[in-house]
C-alpha positions in Angstrom: 0.0 0.0 0.0 1.2 3.5 -0.8 -0.4 6.8 0.2 1.0 10.3 -0.1 1.3 12.0 3.3 -0.7 15.2 3.8 2.4 17.2 5.0 3.0 20.7 3.7 4.6 20.1 0.3 6.3 23.5 0.4 8.2 22.5 3.6 8.7 18.8 3.1 8.3 18.1 -0.6 6.3 14.9 -1.3 6.7 11.9 1.0 4.7 8.7 0.5 3.8 6.3 3.4 4.1 2.6 2.5 2.6 -0.2 4.6 2.3 -4.0 4.5 5.4 -3.7 2.3 6.9 -7.2 2.5 5.0 -10.5 2.4 5.4 -12.9 5.3 8.1 -15.0 3.8 10.1 -11.9 2.8 9.8 -10.4 6.3 11.0 -13.8 7.8 13.9 -13.7 5.3 14.9 -10.2 6.4 14.5 -10.9 10.1 16.7 -14.0 9.9 19.5 -11.7 8.9 19.4 -9.5 12.0 22.6 -10.1 13.9 22.3 -11.8 17.3 24.7 -9.3 18.9 24.6 -5.7 20.0 25.9 -3.3 17.4 29.4 -2.1 18.3 30.8 0.4 15.9 34.5 0.2 15.2 36.6 2.9 16.9 36.9 5.9 14.5 33.9 5.0 12.4 31.4 7.9 12.0 28.2 7.6 14.1 25.9 6.4 11.4 23.9 3.3 10.5 25.8 0.3 9.3 25.1 -2.2 6.5 24.1 -5.3 8.5 23.2 -7.7 5.6 22.7 -7.8 1.8 19.2 -8.8 0.6 19.5 -10.3 -2.8 16.0 -11.9 -2.7 14.4 -8.5 -1.9 16.5 -6.7 -4.5 15.2 -9.2 -7.2 11.6 -8.6 -6.1 11.7 -4.8 -5.6 14.1 -3.5 -8.2 11.5 -3.8 -11.0 8.7 -2.5 -8.8 10.5 0.7 -7.7 11.9 1.2 -11.2 8.3 1.2 -12.5 7.1 3.4 -9.7 9.8 6.1 -10.0 8.6 7.9 -13.2 5.0 8.0 -11.8 6.2 9.6 -8.5 8.5 12.0 -10.5 5.5 13.0 -12.6 3.4 13.6 -9.5 6.1 15.9 -8.1 6.3 17.8 -11.3 2.5 18.3 -11.4 2.6 19.5 -7.7 5.4 21.9 -8.5 7.9 20.3 -6.2 11.4 20.6 -7.7 13.6 17.5 -7.9 17.4 17.5 -8.4 17.8 18.8 -11.9 20.0 17.6 -14.8 22.7 20.0 -13.6 23.1 17.6 -10.6 22.6 14.3 -12.4 21.7 12.7 -15.8 18.2 11.2 -16.4 17.5 7.8 -14.8 18.1 5.5 -17.8 19.5 2.3 -16.1 17.9 2.0 -12.6 19.6 -0.3 -10.1 18.4 -0.9 -6.6 21.0 -0.8 -3.9 19.2 -2.4 -0.9 20.3 -3.8 2.5 19.4 -4.3 6.1 20.7 -1.3 8.1 21.4 -1.3 11.8 21.6 1.8 14.0 23.4 1.3 17.3 22.1 2.7 20.6 23.2 6.3 21.1 23.4 7.2 17.5 22.0 10.7 16.6 22.4 11.3 12.9 22.3 15.0 11.8 19.7 16.5 9.5 20.5 15.9 5.8 19.0 15.5 2.4 19.9 12.5 0.2 22.5 13.0 -2.4 21.5 13.5 -6.1 22.8 10.1 -6.9 19.9 8.6 -5.0 16.9 9.0 -7.4 14.5 7.3 -5.0 14.8 6.5 -1.3 12.8 3.6 0.1 12.9 2.7 3.8 10.9 0.1 5.8 10.9 -0.3 9.6 11.9 -3.9 10.6 12.9 -4.4 14.2 12.1 -4.1 17.1 8.4 -3.4 17.6 9.1 0.0 19.3 11.8 2.3 18.1 12.3 5.9 16.8 11.0 6.7 13.3 12.8 8.8 10.8 12.2 12.5 11.4 11.3 14.8 8.5 12.2 18.5 9.0 10.5 21.5 7.5 12.9 23.2 5.0 14.9 26.0 6.4 18.2 27.4 5.1 21.1 26.5 7.4 19.3 23.6 9.0 21.3 20.9 7.3 24.0 19.2 9.4 22.4 20.3 12.6 21.0 17.9 15.2 17.2 17.3 15.6 17.1 19.1 18.9 18.5 22.2 17.2 15.4 22.4 14.9 12.9 24.7 16.6 10.2 23.9 14.1 7.7 21.0 14.4 8.8 17.9 12.5 6.8 15.1 10.8 7.3 11.4 11.0 5.8 8.1 9.8 5.2 6.4 13.1 7.4 3.3 13.7 5.5 0.1 12.9 7.1 -3.1 11.6 6.7 -3.5 7.8 5.8 0.2 7.4 7.9 3.0 6.0 8.2 5.7 3.3 9.4 6.6 -0.1 10.6 10.0 -1.3 12.6 11.4 -4.2 15.5 13.5 -3.0 15.4 17.2 -3.4 16.2 20.4 -1.5 13.2 19.9 0.7 13.8 16.3 1.8 15.5 17.2 5.1 15.4 14.2 7.5 17.3 12.7 10.4 17.3 9.6 12.5 18.4 8.5 15.9 18.4 5.7 18.4 18.5 7.5 21.8 15.2 6.5 23.5 15.0 2.7 23.5 17.4 0.1 24.9 17.6 -1.8 21.6 19.4 -1.5 18.3 17.3 -0.2 15.4 16.9 -2.1 12.1 15.4 -1.0 8.8 15.5 -2.0 5.2 17.0 0.8 3.2 16.9 0.9 -0.6 18.1 3.6 -3.0 17.4 3.6 -6.7 20.6 4.7 -8.5 21.6 5.1 -12.2 24.2 2.5 -13.2 26.2 3.9 -16.1 
């Protein structure tokens, strides 16, 4: 299921909520790849999520789906007057490839506000484990907000509430400011993250 959020498009661009994303056997396949140990980031590694497992079965299933969906969402953004990264940033998406993996965020991580880079034409994220965790936070566009922590944003933010097998899709642009953290619950945070890129 995919439904566009009712957030202010002039502040957040367009974000689509997705639910019941994976079938039961796909969800089992993903959860089997969650490590049975607490995430410990190597010394000196930046405080970010880490790539916990590759998901070839999910890539095979979702690469054609997201490749088919991308031009429809891009057209909707154009119709709504929401700018995307232009050709000055990147060429048209002619050979879409899905880079997808299980991502783990260690306890204590607080990743700063950012947009996705132009090389990511479509961003797809699904909450996986545990049943209670912090969602991704979407921040209203404001110049100078990028690379600040969530607590430094004085404006209200939006979020797709954390629920297993629920998540979101967006097409990166100037307005797609978001952050994530794992500072509330005593568990590691696992999501499936996919990015549609152009293989040239």
